[in-house]
N, CA, C and O atoms as CSV, one atom per row, in Angstrom:
chain,resi,resn,atom,element,x,y,z
A,1,MET,N,N,23.964,72.851,-33.672
A,1,MET,CA,C,23.746,71.541,-33.123
A,1,MET,C,C,24.953,70.663,-33.361
A,1,MET,O,O,25.531,70.612,-34.447
A,2,SER,N,N,25.293,69.994,-32.318
A,2,SER,CA,C,26.432,69.086,-32.486
A,2,SER,C,C,25.914,67.698,-32.840
A,2,SER,O,O,24.900,67.241,-32.313
A,3,LYS,N,N,26.599,67.070,-33.703
A,3,LYS,CA,C,26.199,65.727,-34.121
A,3,LYS,C,C,26.838,64.702,-33.204
A,3,LYS,O,O,28.024,64.781,-32.882
A,4,GLN,N,N,26.025,63.734,-32.788
A,4,GLN,CA,C,26.565,62.641,-31.987
A,4,GLN,C,C,27.089,61.564,-32.926
A,4,GLN,O,O,26.586,61.398,-34.038
A,5,PRO,N,N,28.099,60.836,-32.473
A,5,PRO,CA,C,28.632,59.786,-33.341
A,5,PRO,C,C,27.564,58.719,-33.599
A,5,PRO,O,O,26.737,58.430,-32.734
A,6,HIS,N,N,27.598,58.160,-34.761
A,6,HIS,CA,C,26.629,57.137,-35.159
A,6,HIS,C,C,26.903,55.843,-34.378
A,6,HIS,O,O,28.019,55.322,-34.379
A,7,ASN,N,N,25.851,55.340,-33.712
A,7,ASN,CA,C,25.962,54.090,-32.942
A,7,ASN,C,C,24.957,53.092,-33.508
A,7,ASN,O,O,23.766,53.213,-33.223
A,8,PRO,N,N,25.391,52.116,-34.294
A,8,PRO,CA,C,24.440,51.187,-34.904
A,8,PRO,C,C,23.777,50.246,-33.892
A,8,PRO,O,O,22.735,49.664,-34.194
A,9,ARG,N,N,24.355,50.087,-32.708
A,9,ARG,CA,C,23.780,49.157,-31.725
A,9,ARG,C,C,22.652,49.780,-30.914
A,9,ARG,O,O,21.912,49.050,-30.254
A,10,ARG,N,N,22.496,51.058,-30.937
A,10,ARG,CA,C,21.426,51.799,-30.272
A,10,ARG,C,C,21.439,51.664,-28.740
A,10,ARG,O,O,20.394,51.786,-28.102
A,11,TYR,N,N,22.568,51.423,-28.172
A,11,TYR,CA,C,22.708,51.440,-26.719
A,11,TYR,C,C,24.096,51.949,-26.385
A,11,TYR,O,O,24.988,51.979,-27.232
A,12,GLU,N,N,24.257,52.347,-25.141
A,12,GLU,CA,C,25.553,52.899,-24.744
A,12,GLU,C,C,26.559,51.779,-24.580
A,12,GLU,O,O,26.261,50.732,-24.006
A,13,VAL,N,N,27.710,52.010,-25.075
A,13,VAL,CA,C,28.783,51.032,-24.985
A,13,VAL,C,C,29.629,51.385,-23.776
A,13,VAL,O,O,30.034,52.535,-23.608
A,14,ASP,N,N,29.897,50.389,-22.932
A,14,ASP,CA,C,30.720,50.622,-21.758
A,14,ASP,C,C,31.696,49.466,-21.650
A,14,ASP,O,O,31.380,48.326,-21.992
A,15,THR,N,N,32.850,49.773,-21.182
A,15,THR,CA,C,33.842,48.709,-21.035
A,15,THR,C,C,33.556,47.932,-19.764
A,15,THR,O,O,33.115,48.494,-18.762
A,16,LEU,N,N,33.811,46.648,-19.817
A,16,LEU,CA,C,33.574,45.766,-18.678
A,16,LEU,C,C,34.773,45.856,-17.756
A,16,LEU,O,O,35.915,45.662,-18.172
A,17,ARG,N,N,34.499,46.150,-16.512
A,17,ARG,CA,C,35.578,46.300,-15.542
A,17,ARG,C,C,35.616,45.054,-14.656
A,17,ARG,O,O,34.606,44.669,-14.068
A,18,GLY,N,N,36.751,44.452,-14.571
A,18,GLY,CA,C,36.924,43.249,-13.763
A,18,GLY,C,C,36.823,43.518,-12.280
A,18,GLY,O,O,36.450,42.634,-11.509
A,19,ARG,N,N,37.153,44.732,-11.872
A,19,ARG,CA,C,37.137,45.071,-10.447
A,19,ARG,C,C,35.722,44.976,-9.873
A,19,ARG,O,O,35.543,44.484,-8.759
A,20,SER,N,N,34.711,45.443,-10.622
A,20,SER,CA,C,33.343,45.395,-10.117
A,20,SER,C,C,32.839,43.945,-10.019
A,20,SER,O,O,32.082,43.613,-9.107
A,21,ILE,N,N,33.255,43.096,-10.949
A,21,ILE,CA,C,32.852,41.683,-10.873
A,21,ILE,C,C,33.489,41.019,-9.661
A,21,ILE,O,O,32.831,40.246,-8.965
A,22,VAL,N,N,34.742,41.305,-9.403
A,22,VAL,CA,C,35.440,40.726,-8.252
A,22,VAL,C,C,34.786,41.204,-6.956
A,22,VAL,O,O,34.589,40.408,-6.038
A,23,ILE,N,N,34.451,42.474,-6.870
A,23,ILE,CA,C,33.784,43.002,-5.669
A,23,ILE,C,C,32.429,42.321,-5.471
A,23,ILE,O,O,32.073,41.966,-4.347
A,24,PHE,N,N,31.670,42.136,-6.561
A,24,PHE,CA,C,30.386,41.453,-6.462
A,24,PHE,C,C,30.573,40.014,-5.969
A,24,PHE,O,O,29.874,39.576,-5.056
A,25,LEU,N,N,31.503,39.289,-6.566
A,25,LEU,CA,C,31.722,37.892,-6.161
A,25,LEU,C,C,32.184,37.788,-4.714
A,25,LEU,O,O,31.721,36.909,-3.987
A,26,LEU,N,N,33.072,38.652,-4.285
A,26,LEU,CA,C,33.520,38.631,-2.883
A,26,LEU,C,C,32.362,38.947,-1.936
A,26,LEU,O,O,32.222,38.313,-0.890
A,27,GLY,N,N,31.537,39.924,-2.303
A,27,GLY,CA,C,30.376,40.244,-1.476
A,27,GLY,C,C,29.386,39.086,-1.422
A,27,GLY,O,O,28.825,38.787,-0.368
A,28,PHE,N,N,29.174,38.434,-2.574
A,28,PHE,CA,C,28.252,37.290,-2.635
A,28,PHE,C,C,28.754,36.135,-1.774
A,28,PHE,O,O,27.988,35.563,-0.999
A,29,VAL,N,N,30.009,35.795,-1.900
A,29,VAL,CA,C,30.595,34.708,-1.096
A,29,VAL,C,C,30.553,35.074,0.383
A,29,VAL,O,O,30.274,34.226,1.230
A,30,GLY,N,N,30.831,36.343,0.691
A,30,GLY,CA,C,30.777,36.769,2.093
A,30,GLY,C,C,29.373,36.656,2.664
A,30,GLY,O,O,29.203,36.212,3.799
A,31,CYS,N,N,28.361,37.053,1.893
A,31,CYS,CA,C,26.969,36.925,2.358
A,31,CYS,C,C,26.575,35.468,2.547
A,31,CYS,O,O,25.894,35.126,3.513
A,32,MET,N,N,27.000,34.614,1.631
A,32,MET,CA,C,26.687,33.193,1.767
A,32,MET,C,C,27.352,32.596,3.013
A,32,MET,O,O,26.733,31.812,3.732
A,33,ALA,N,N,28.609,32.968,3.266
A,33,ALA,CA,C,29.313,32.470,4.445
A,33,ALA,C,C,28.633,32.966,5.717
A,33,ALA,O,O,28.473,32.213,6.677
A,34,LEU,N,N,28.236,34.231,5.719
A,34,LEU,CA,C,27.546,34.780,6.887
A,34,LEU,C,C,26.201,34.073,7.108
A,34,LEU,O,O,25.851,33.748,8.242
A,35,SER,N,N,25.462,33.837,6.041
A,35,SER,CA,C,24.179,33.135,6.157
A,35,SER,C,C,24.385,31.726,6.690
A,35,SER,O,O,23.646,31.282,7.570
A,36,PHE,N,N,25.373,31.023,6.171
A,36,PHE,CA,C,25.667,29.665,6.639
A,36,PHE,C,C,26.000,29.666,8.124
A,36,PHE,O,O,25.527,28.813,8.874
A,37,TRP,N,N,26.820,30.631,8.546
A,37,TRP,CA,C,27.223,30.697,9.943
A,37,TRP,C,C,26.018,30.972,10.849
A,37,TRP,O,O,25.890,30.356,11.907
A,38,VAL,N,N,25.127,31.899,10.440
A,38,VAL,CA,C,23.947,32.226,11.242
A,38,VAL,C,C,23.014,31.012,11.351
A,38,VAL,O,O,22.510,30.715,12.434
A,39,VAL,N,N,22.789,30.325,10.255
A,39,VAL,CA,C,21.921,29.140,10.289
A,39,VAL,C,C,22.537,28.051,11.160
A,39,VAL,O,O,21.835,27.403,11.937
A,40,LYS,N,N,23.841,27.849,11.033
A,40,LYS,CA,C,24.526,26.814,11.833
A,40,LYS,C,C,24.421,27.119,13.326
A,40,LYS,O,O,24.135,26.227,14.125
A,41,LYS,N,N,24.649,28.362,13.698
A,41,LYS,CA,C,24.554,28.744,15.118
A,41,LYS,C,C,23.111,28.608,15.620
A,41,LYS,O,O,22.886,28.148,16.739
A,42,THR,N,N,22.151,29.001,14.808
A,42,THR,CA,C,20.749,28.902,15.207
A,42,THR,C,C,20.341,27.450,15.404
A,42,THR,O,O,19.673,27.122,16.386
A,43,LEU,N,N,20.727,26.591,14.498
A,43,LEU,CA,C,20.375,25.171,14.632
A,43,LEU,C,C,21.052,24.538,15.834
A,43,LEU,O,O,20.443,23.714,16.517
A,44,ARG,N,N,22.307,24.905,16.109
A,44,ARG,CA,C,22.977,24.378,17.299
A,44,ARG,C,C,22.273,24.846,18.570
A,44,ARG,O,O,22.109,24.074,19.514
A,45,HIS,N,N,21.861,26.108,18.590
A,45,HIS,CA,C,21.160,26.638,19.757
A,45,HIS,C,C,19.819,25.927,19.953
A,45,HIS,O,O,19.471,25.554,21.074
A,46,LEU,N,N,19.068,25.740,18.868
A,46,LEU,CA,C,17.777,25.055,18.975
A,46,LEU,C,C,17.950,23.599,19.371
A,46,LEU,O,O,17.147,23.063,20.135
A,47,ASP,N,N,18.982,22.959,18.861
A,47,ASP,CA,C,19.219,21.552,19.166
A,47,ASP,C,C,19.589,21.369,20.633
A,47,ASP,O,O,19.180,20.391,21.261
A,48,ALA,N,N,20.357,22.302,21.181
A,48,ALA,CA,C,20.782,22.180,22.575
A,48,ALA,C,C,19.679,22.601,23.542
A,48,ALA,O,O,19.613,22.086,24.658
A,49,SER,N,N,18.816,23.525,23.133
A,49,SER,CA,C,17.824,24.047,24.071
A,49,SER,C,C,16.559,23.201,24.151
A,49,SER,O,O,15.839,23.287,25.146
A,50,THR,N,N,16.268,22.402,23.157
A,50,THR,CA,C,15.058,21.576,23.185
A,50,THR,C,C,15.435,20.097,23.138
A,50,THR,O,O,15.755,19.564,22.076
A,51,PRO,N,N,15.395,19.444,24.293
A,51,PRO,CA,C,15.732,18.022,24.300
A,51,PRO,C,C,14.645,17.201,23.592
A,51,PRO,O,O,13.469,17.565,23.592
A,52,ALA,N,N,15.060,16.116,23.005
A,52,ALA,CA,C,14.115,15.251,22.299
A,52,ALA,C,C,13.235,14.522,23.306
A,52,ALA,O,O,13.730,14.074,24.340
A,53,PRO,N,N,11.938,14.394,23.027
A,53,PRO,CA,C,11.067,13.678,23.959
A,53,PRO,C,C,11.376,12.182,23.952
A,53,PRO,O,O,11.776,11.614,22.936
A,54,ALA,N,N,11.179,11.570,25.103
A,54,ALA,CA,C,11.417,10.131,25.215
A,54,ALA,C,C,10.304,9.377,24.490
A,54,ALA,O,O,9.132,9.741,24.585
A,55,MET,N,N,10.676,8.338,23.774
A,55,MET,CA,C,9.703,7.532,23.050
A,55,MET,C,C,9.147,6.465,23.996
A,55,MET,O,O,9.866,5.568,24.436
A,56,ASN,N,N,7.868,6.582,24.294
A,56,ASN,CA,C,7.245,5.606,25.167
A,56,ASN,C,C,6.595,4.479,24.379
A,56,ASN,O,O,6.692,3.310,24.754
A,57,SER,N,N,5.935,4.837,23.291
A,57,SER,CA,C,5.190,3.853,22.528
A,57,SER,C,C,5.124,4.289,21.083
A,57,SER,O,O,5.131,5.481,20.777
A,58,LEU,N,N,5.061,3.315,20.202
A,58,LEU,CA,C,4.886,3.632,18.792
A,58,LEU,C,C,3.440,3.976,18.487
A,58,LEU,O,O,3.152,4.613,17.474
A,59,VAL,N,N,2.534,3.562,19.349
A,59,VAL,CA,C,1.115,3.795,19.139
A,59,VAL,C,C,0.732,5.065,19.873
A,59,VAL,O,O,0.864,5.147,21.094
A,60,GLY,N,N,0.261,6.046,19.139
A,60,GLY,CA,C,-0.097,7.325,19.728
A,60,GLY,C,C,-1.523,7.334,20.236
A,60,GLY,O,O,-2.238,6.341,20.101
A,61,PRO,N,N,-1.941,8.435,20.814
A,61,PRO,CA,C,-3.313,8.530,21.314
A,61,PRO,C,C,-4.305,8.595,20.155
A,61,PRO,O,O,-3.966,9.008,19.046
A,62,ILE,N,N,-5.521,8.184,20.437
A,62,ILE,CA,C,-6.569,8.210,19.420
A,62,ILE,C,C,-7.032,9.647,19.240
A,62,ILE,O,O,-7.359,10.327,20.213
A,63,ARG,N,N,-7.060,10.106,17.992
A,63,ARG,CA,C,-7.517,11.451,17.689
A,63,ARG,C,C,-8.737,11.371,16.789
A,63,ARG,O,O,-8.912,10.405,16.047
A,64,GLU,N,N,-9.563,12.375,16.858
A,64,GLU,CA,C,-10.743,12.442,15.993
A,64,GLU,C,C,-10.287,12.649,14.553
A,64,GLU,O,O,-9.456,13.516,14.280
A,65,THR,N,N,-10.829,11.854,13.633
A,65,THR,CA,C,-10.373,11.912,12.237
A,65,THR,C,C,-11.465,12.369,11.286
A,65,THR,O,O,-11.249,12.384,10.074
A,66,ASN,N,N,-12.627,12.742,11.797
A,66,ASN,CA,C,-13.734,13.191,10.939
A,66,ASN,C,C,-14.077,12.162,9.876
A,66,ASN,O,O,-14.165,12.490,8.693
A,67,ASN,N,N,-14.268,10.934,10.288
A,67,ASN,CA,C,-14.649,9.804,9.435
A,67,ASN,C,C,-13.610,9.442,8.390
A,67,ASN,O,O,-13.929,8.717,7.448
A,68,ALA,N,N,-12.389,9.914,8.519
A,68,ALA,CA,C,-11.324,9.518,7.600
A,68,ALA,C,C,-10.703,8.227,8.108
A,68,ALA,O,O,-10.712,7.980,9.314
A,69,PRO,N,N,-10.163,7.400,7.222
A,69,PRO,CA,C,-9.539,6.162,7.680
A,69,PRO,C,C,-8.266,6.454,8.460
A,69,PRO,O,O,-7.558,7.415,8.160
A,70,LEU,N,N,-7.977,5.641,9.443
A,70,LEU,CA,C,-6.771,5.803,10.241
A,70,LEU,C,C,-5.589,5.269,9.440
A,70,LEU,O,O,-5.567,4.097,9.063
A,71,LEU,N,N,-4.626,6.112,9.187
A,71,LEU,CA,C,-3.467,5.701,8.407
A,71,LEU,C,C,-2.329,5.200,9.284
A,71,LEU,O,O,-1.461,4.465,8.814
A,72,GLN,N,N,-2.325,5.583,10.532
A,72,GLN,CA,C,-1.287,5.146,11.449
A,72,GLN,C,C,-1.912,4.256,12.516
A,72,GLN,O,O,-3.086,4.425,12.846
A,73,PRO,N,N,-1.143,3.304,13.064
A,73,PRO,CA,C,-1.689,2.461,14.123
A,73,PRO,C,C,-2.064,3.273,15.365
A,73,PRO,O,O,-1.363,4.215,15.736
A,74,THR,N,N,-3.145,2.908,15.986
A,74,THR,CA,C,-3.548,3.515,17.249
A,74,THR,C,C,-3.818,2.390,18.234
A,74,THR,O,O,-3.681,1.214,17.898
A,75,GLU,N,N,-4.196,2.750,19.436
A,75,GLU,CA,C,-4.480,1.715,20.428
A,75,GLU,C,C,-5.692,0.887,20.020
A,75,GLU,O,O,-5.756,-0.305,20.319
A,76,ALA,N,N,-6.652,1.506,19.340
A,76,ALA,CA,C,-7.847,0.789,18.925
A,76,ALA,C,C,-7.582,-0.066,17.680
A,76,ALA,O,O,-8.141,-1.154,17.545
A,77,VAL,N,N,-6.748,0.415,16.791
A,77,VAL,CA,C,-6.447,-0.301,15.549
A,77,VAL,C,C,-4.937,-0.436,15.450
A,77,VAL,O,O,-4.253,0.451,14.941
A,78,ASP,N,N,-4.429,-1.551,15.940
A,78,ASP,CA,C,-2.988,-1.765,15.947
A,78,ASP,C,C,-2.676,-2.976,15.076
A,78,ASP,O,O,-2.273,-4.024,15.580
A,79,HIS,N,N,-2.867,-2.826,13.751
A,79,HIS,CA,C,-2.640,-3.921,12.821
A,79,HIS,C,C,-1.388,-3.668,12.004
A,79,HIS,O,O,-0.995,-2.527,11.760
A,80,THR,N,N,-0.788,-4.743,11.598
A,80,THR,CA,C,0.334,-4.623,10.680
A,80,THR,C,C,-0.202,-4.534,9.256
A,80,THR,O,O,-1.339,-4.936,9.009
A,81,PRO,N,N,0.580,-4.024,8.321
A,81,PRO,CA,C,0.106,-3.957,6.931
A,81,PRO,C,C,-0.267,-5.325,6.365
A,81,PRO,O,O,-1.214,-5.426,5.585
A,82,ALA,N,N,0.458,-6.379,6.742
A,82,ALA,CA,C,0.135,-7.723,6.236
A,82,ALA,C,C,-1.233,-8.167,6.753
A,82,ALA,O,O,-2.009,-8.776,6.017
A,83,TYR,N,N,-1.525,-7.866,8.009
A,83,TYR,CA,C,-2.828,-8.229,8.565
A,83,TYR,C,C,-3.940,-7.416,7.900
A,83,TYR,O,O,-5.011,-7.947,7.606
A,84,ASP,N,N,-3.683,-6.129,7.665
A,84,ASP,CA,C,-4.663,-5.293,6.960
A,84,ASP,C,C,-4.935,-5.830,5.562
A,84,ASP,O,O,-6.074,-5.794,5.094
A,85,LEU,N,N,-3.896,-6.328,4.891
A,85,LEU,CA,C,-4.079,-6.895,3.557
A,85,LEU,C,C,-4.941,-8.150,3.608
A,85,LEU,O,O,-5.782,-8.364,2.735
A,86,GLN,N,N,-4.735,-8.980,4.628
A,86,GLN,CA,C,-5.550,-10.186,4.758
A,86,GLN,C,C,-7.020,-9.831,4.999
A,86,GLN,O,O,-7.916,-10.482,4.462
A,87,ILE,N,N,-7.260,-8.805,5.800
A,87,ILE,CA,C,-8.640,-8.359,6.034
A,87,ILE,C,C,-9.251,-7.851,4.725
A,87,ILE,O,O,-10.397,-8.171,4.411
A,88,LEU,N,N,-8.498,-7.070,3.973
A,88,LEU,CA,C,-8.983,-6.543,2.700
A,88,LEU,C,C,-9.301,-7.676,1.722
A,88,LEU,O,O,-10.344,-7.660,1.069
A,89,LEU,N,N,-8.405,-8.653,1.621
A,89,LEU,CA,C,-8.625,-9.764,0.698
A,89,LEU,C,C,-9.823,-10.613,1.107
A,89,LEU,O,O,-10.582,-11.060,0.247
A,90,SER,N,N,-10.002,-10.840,2.401
A,90,SER,CA,C,-11.154,-11.646,2.841
A,90,SER,C,C,-12.467,-10.906,2.582
A,90,SER,O,O,-13.464,-11.531,2.219
A,91,ARG,N,N,-12.480,-9.579,2.763
A,91,ARG,CA,C,-13.687,-8.796,2.450
A,91,ARG,C,C,-13.977,-8.838,0.950
A,91,ARG,O,O,-15.131,-8.949,0.536
A,92,GLU,N,N,-12.933,-8.749,0.151
A,92,GLU,CA,C,-13.107,-8.826,-1.299
A,92,GLU,C,C,-13.622,-10.205,-1.708
A,92,GLU,O,O,-14.488,-10.313,-2.576
A,93,ASP,N,N,-13.096,-11.254,-1.087
A,93,ASP,CA,C,-13.571,-12.611,-1.378
A,93,ASP,C,C,-15.047,-12.755,-1.033
A,93,ASP,O,O,-15.811,-13.352,-1.791
A,94,ASP,N,N,-15.448,-12.206,0.114
A,94,ASP,CA,C,-16.858,-12.286,0.515
A,94,ASP,C,C,-17.760,-11.542,-0.476
A,94,ASP,O,O,-18.834,-12.026,-0.834
A,95,THR,N,N,-17.315,-10.369,-0.912
A,95,THR,CA,C,-18.109,-9.585,-1.870
A,95,THR,C,C,-18.263,-10.329,-3.187
A,95,THR,O,O,-19.361,-10.388,-3.740
A,96,LEU,N,N,-17.178,-10.894,-3.692
A,96,LEU,CA,C,-17.251,-11.624,-4.953
A,96,LEU,C,C,-18.076,-12.896,-4.819
A,96,LEU,O,O,-18.770,-13.288,-5.757
A,97,ALA,N,N,-18.006,-13.539,-3.663
A,97,ALA,CA,C,-18.811,-14.746,-3.448
A,97,ALA,C,C,-20.301,-14.400,-3.427
A,97,ALA,O,O,-21.122,-15.173,-3.921
A,98,LYS,N,N,-20.654,-13.247,-2.859
A,98,LYS,CA,C,-22.052,-12.808,-2.867
A,98,LYS,C,C,-22.554,-12.533,-4.279
A,98,LYS,O,O,-23.745,-12.678,-4.555
A,99,LEU,N,N,-21.652,-12.137,-5.172
A,99,LEU,CA,C,-22.026,-11.856,-6.552
A,99,LEU,C,C,-22.095,-13.113,-7.426
A,99,LEU,O,O,-22.446,-13.030,-8.603
A,100,GLY,N,N,-21.763,-14.272,-6.856
A,100,GLY,CA,C,-21.865,-15.517,-7.591
A,100,GLY,C,C,-20.552,-16.034,-8.153
A,100,GLY,O,O,-20.552,-16.995,-8.922
A,101,TRP,N,N,-19.472,-15.442,-7.802
A,101,TRP,CA,C,-18.179,-15.902,-8.287
A,101,TRP,C,C,-17.678,-17.011,-7.364
A,101,TRP,O,O,-18.030,-17.045,-6.185
A,102,SER,N,N,-16.864,-17.910,-7.893
A,102,SER,CA,C,-16.221,-18.909,-7.025
A,102,SER,C,C,-14.842,-18.367,-6.659
A,102,SER,O,O,-14.067,-17.967,-7.528
A,103,VAL,N,N,-14.550,-18.361,-5.364
A,103,VAL,CA,C,-13.334,-17.745,-4.859
A,103,VAL,C,C,-12.530,-18.779,-4.090
A,103,VAL,O,O,-13.057,-19.471,-3.220
A,104,ASP,N,N,-11.243,-18.876,-4.422
A,104,ASP,CA,C,-10.330,-19.729,-3.663
A,104,ASP,C,C,-9.838,-18.917,-2.468
A,104,ASP,O,O,-9.201,-17.880,-2.649
A,105,ARG,N,N,-10.123,-19.374,-1.255
A,105,ARG,CA,C,-9.781,-18.612,-0.044
A,105,ARG,C,C,-8.277,-18.595,0.240
A,105,ARG,O,O,-7.805,-17.737,0.986
A,106,ASN,N,N,-7.526,-19.519,-0.338
A,106,ASN,CA,C,-6.074,-19.539,-0.091
A,106,ASN,C,C,-5.328,-18.591,-1.026
A,106,ASN,O,O,-4.452,-17.844,-0.591
A,107,THR,N,N,-5.678,-18.624,-2.310
A,107,THR,CA,C,-4.974,-17.785,-3.281
A,107,THR,C,C,-5.721,-16.496,-3.581
A,107,THR,O,O,-5.174,-15.594,-4.215
A,108,HIS,N,N,-6.961,-16.403,-3.134
A,108,HIS,CA,C,-7.830,-15.241,-3.366
A,108,HIS,C,C,-8.074,-15.012,-4.857
A,108,HIS,O,O,-8.269,-13.880,-5.300
A,109,GLN,N,N,-8.062,-16.099,-5.620
A,109,GLN,CA,C,-8.332,-16.008,-7.047
A,109,GLN,C,C,-9.823,-16.216,-7.254
A,109,GLN,O,O,-10.403,-17.200,-6.796
A,110,ALA,N,N,-10.423,-15.271,-7.950
A,110,ALA,CA,C,-11.858,-15.336,-8.199
A,110,ALA,C,C,-12.098,-15.734,-9.645
A,110,ALA,O,O,-11.456,-15.225,-10.564
A,111,VAL,N,N,-13.050,-16.667,-9.829
A,111,VAL,CA,C,-13.400,-17.127,-11.174
A,111,VAL,C,C,-14.909,-17.037,-11.306
A,111,VAL,O,O,-15.655,-17.533,-10.462
A,112,ILE,N,N,-15.342,-16.395,-12.379
A,112,ILE,CA,C,-16.777,-16.290,-12.608
A,112,ILE,C,C,-17.269,-17.622,-13.165
A,112,ILE,O,O,-16.625,-18.221,-14.026
A,113,SER,N,N,-18.404,-18.075,-12.672
A,113,SER,CA,C,-18.917,-19.387,-13.086
A,113,SER,C,C,-19.536,-19.309,-14.479
A,113,SER,O,O,-19.971,-18.246,-14.921
A,114,ASP,N,N,-19.569,-20.467,-15.170
A,114,ASP,CA,C,-20.143,-20.516,-16.523
A,114,ASP,C,C,-21.631,-20.174,-16.502
A,114,ASP,O,O,-22.132,-19.521,-17.417
A,115,ALA,N,N,-22.338,-20.616,-15.457
A,115,ALA,CA,C,-23.768,-20.333,-15.365
A,115,ALA,C,C,-24.023,-18.827,-15.282
A,115,ALA,O,O,-24.959,-18.312,-15.894
A,116,LEU,N,N,-23.185,-18.131,-14.524
A,116,LEU,CA,C,-23.345,-16.691,-14.401
A,116,LEU,C,C,-23.012,-15.990,-15.729
A,116,LEU,O,O,-23.666,-15.016,-16.100
A,117,ILE,N,N,-22.004,-16.487,-16.434
A,117,ILE,CA,C,-21.665,-15.916,-17.739
A,117,ILE,C,C,-22.836,-16.078,-18.704
A,117,ILE,O,O,-23.195,-15.141,-19.418
A,118,GLN,N,N,-23.430,-17.273,-18.722
A,118,GLN,CA,C,-24.561,-17.524,-19.619
A,118,GLN,C,C,-25.752,-16.631,-19.252
A,118,GLN,O,O,-26.457,-16.128,-20.127
A,119,LYS,N,N,-25.962,-16.445,-17.941
A,119,LYS,CA,C,-27.064,-15.597,-17.489
A,119,LYS,C,C,-26.847,-14.147,-17.949
A,119,LYS,O,O,-27.792,-13.487,-18.382
A,120,LEU,N,N,-25.621,-13.661,-17.858
A,120,LEU,CA,C,-25.319,-12.296,-18.290
A,120,LEU,C,C,-25.445,-12.150,-19.806
A,120,LEU,O,O,-25.891,-11.113,-20.296
A,121,ILE,N,N,-25.052,-13.191,-20.549
A,121,ILE,CA,C,-25.180,-13.144,-22.008
A,121,ILE,C,C,-26.648,-13.075,-22.407
A,121,ILE,O,O,-27.033,-12.284,-23.268
A,122,ARG,N,N,-27.471,-13.922,-21.764
A,122,ARG,CA,C,-28.899,-13.910,-22.077
A,122,ARG,C,C,-29.519,-12.556,-21.722
A,122,ARG,O,O,-30.346,-12.038,-22.473
A,123,LYS,N,N,-29.132,-11.994,-20.608
A,123,LYS,CA,C,-29.647,-10.696,-20.192
A,123,LYS,C,C,-29.261,-9.621,-21.202
A,123,LYS,O,O,-30.087,-8.789,-21.574
A,124,HIS,N,N,-28.019,-9.639,-21.639
A,124,HIS,CA,C,-27.542,-8.647,-22.608
A,124,HIS,C,C,-28.267,-8.815,-23.959
A,124,HIS,O,O,-28.632,-7.831,-24.603
A,125,GLU,N,N,-28.465,-10.066,-24.370
A,125,GLU,CA,C,-29.161,-10.302,-25.639
A,125,GLU,C,C,-30.609,-9.845,-25.572
A,125,GLU,O,O,-31.143,-9.282,-26.528
A,126,SER,N,N,-31.243,-10.097,-24.415
A,126,SER,CA,C,-32.632,-9.681,-24.292
A,126,SER,C,C,-32.762,-8.161,-24.277
A,126,SER,O,O,-33.717,-7.616,-24.831
A,127,GLU,N,N,-31.813,-7.474,-23.649
A,127,GLU,CA,C,-31.835,-6.006,-23.651
A,127,GLU,C,C,-31.529,-5.440,-25.033
A,127,GLU,O,O,-32.081,-4.412,-25.426
A,128,ALA,N,N,-30.655,-6.111,-25.762
A,128,ALA,CA,C,-30.306,-5.644,-27.111
A,128,ALA,C,C,-31.455,-5.872,-28.077
A,128,ALA,O,O,-31.607,-5.129,-29.047
A,129,GLY,N,N,-32.278,-6.904,-27.820
A,129,GLY,CA,C,-33.397,-7.212,-28.716
A,129,GLY,C,C,-34.570,-6.283,-28.531
A,129,GLY,O,O,-35.435,-6.225,-29.405
A,130,LYS,N,N,-34.641,-5.560,-27.446
A,130,LYS,CA,C,-35.787,-4.674,-27.168
A,130,LYS,C,C,-35.753,-3.448,-28.011
A,130,LYS,O,O,-36.639,-2.600,-27.904
């Protein structure tokens, strides 16, 4: 039996060759350049073959939304975000007014009345005493 030389690293030692790294890098750069060229040609072809549609209106046709809120303006609901905010604030003011709060319609600031606070305190005390 022939004895193999002792290798404390337990793996084969090989010298690193610069030629293989250079070949890999050249092949990698060549593949990247080829990919870039193919994508560029494809995008130019698609851009030239499909003309952009003319914009007639910012408001599109009404589509069925399955009871979801409309996020984009349509012919039926063509509000600006500021107008939508005013509608939201007025609905909130109405809801708070129904609950007994005093609401300033200009600033939309809601303040709970002292009478309502006292009523809630008495209710809480009576429930806690039971």
